[in-house]
C-alpha positions as CSV (number, residue, x, y, z in Angstrom):
1,M,-17.2,49.5,2.4
2,H,-14.6,52.1,1.5
3,F,-10.8,51.4,1.3
4,Q,-8.1,54.0,1.5
5,T,-5.1,51.7,0.8
6,K,-4.6,48.5,-1.0
7,T,-6.2,45.7,1.0
8,L,-5.7,42.0,0.8
9,F,-8.3,39.3,1.6
10,N,-8.1,35.5,1.7
11,V,-10.6,33.6,-0.5
12,A,-11.7,30.3,1.0
13,H,-14.0,27.4,0.5
14,G,-15.7,25.9,3.5
15,R,-16.6,22.2,4.0
16,P,-18.7,21.0,6.9
17,V,-17.1,18.5,9.2
18,P,-19.2,15.3,9.5
19,N,-21.1,15.0,12.8
20,S,-20.0,18.6,13.9
21,K,-21.2,22.2,13.6
22,K,-17.7,23.2,12.5
23,S,-16.3,23.8,9.0
24,V,-12.9,23.2,7.5
25,W,-11.7,26.1,5.4
26,N,-9.4,25.7,2.4
27,K,-7.7,28.8,1.1
28,V,-8.2,28.9,-2.7
29,G,-6.9,32.4,-3.6
30,I,-6.6,36.1,-2.7
31,L,-8.7,39.1,-3.4
32,I,-7.0,42.5,-3.8
33,V,-8.8,45.8,-3.4
34,D,-6.7,48.7,-4.9
35,P,-8.5,52.1,-4.6
36,D,-5.6,53.9,-6.3
37,N,-6.5,52.2,-9.5
38,D,-10.2,51.7,-8.9
39,R,-9.9,47.9,-9.3
40,I,-10.6,44.7,-7.5
41,S,-8.6,41.7,-8.5
42,L,-9.1,38.0,-7.8
43,H,-6.4,35.4,-8.1
44,L,-7.5,31.8,-7.7
45,D,-4.9,29.1,-6.9
46,S,-7.4,26.3,-7.1
47,I,-11.1,25.7,-7.6
48,P,-13.1,23.4,-5.3
49,T,-14.4,20.2,-6.8
50,G,-16.9,17.6,-5.6
51,E,-19.9,18.8,-3.6
52,W,-19.5,22.5,-4.0
53,N,-22.4,25.0,-4.3
54,G,-20.3,27.7,-6.1
55,W,-19.9,30.0,-3.1
56,L,-16.5,31.2,-1.8
57,S,-16.0,33.3,1.3
58,I,-13.7,36.3,1.7
59,F,-11.8,36.9,5.0
60,P,-9.4,39.8,5.9
61,K,-5.8,38.7,5.4
62,E,-4.0,38.4,8.6
63,T,-0.5,39.9,8.1
64,D,1.0,38.3,11.3
65,K,0.5,34.7,10.0
66,V,3.4,32.9,8.5
67,Q,3.0,32.7,4.7
68,T,3.6,29.5,2.9
69,A,5.3,28.8,-0.4
70,H,1.8,28.7,-2.1
71,T,0.9,32.2,-1.1
72,P,0.3,34.1,-4.3
73,A,2.0,37.3,-5.3
74,S,0.8,40.4,-3.5
75,S,-0.7,41.9,-6.7
76,P,-1.4,40.7,-10.2
77,D,1.4,42.9,-11.5
78,D,3.9,41.1,-9.3
79,F,2.8,37.6,-10.4
80,D,5.7,35.7,-11.9
81,D,4.3,33.1,-14.3
82,S,7.8,32.0,-15.4
83,V,8.0,29.4,-12.6
84,P,7.8,26.0,-14.3
85,F,5.1,24.2,-12.4
């Protein structure tokens, strides 16, 4: 896969729904591919606990979705760690 511009992806953990073929997806972070700097960055907001096999899934970030207050900064350089929480 080759990227021309900075591309954002959601990082998620899937849990199967009991008695169903469906899964519940929990967003746990963001992945940033920055071809201008030849780097890939991963920012995790949380780490799954309990019955977790260690795998996370990456999905293209949908820009038309409403972002919540927990949406991380758009790049590691923009991350403001002065927020006291």
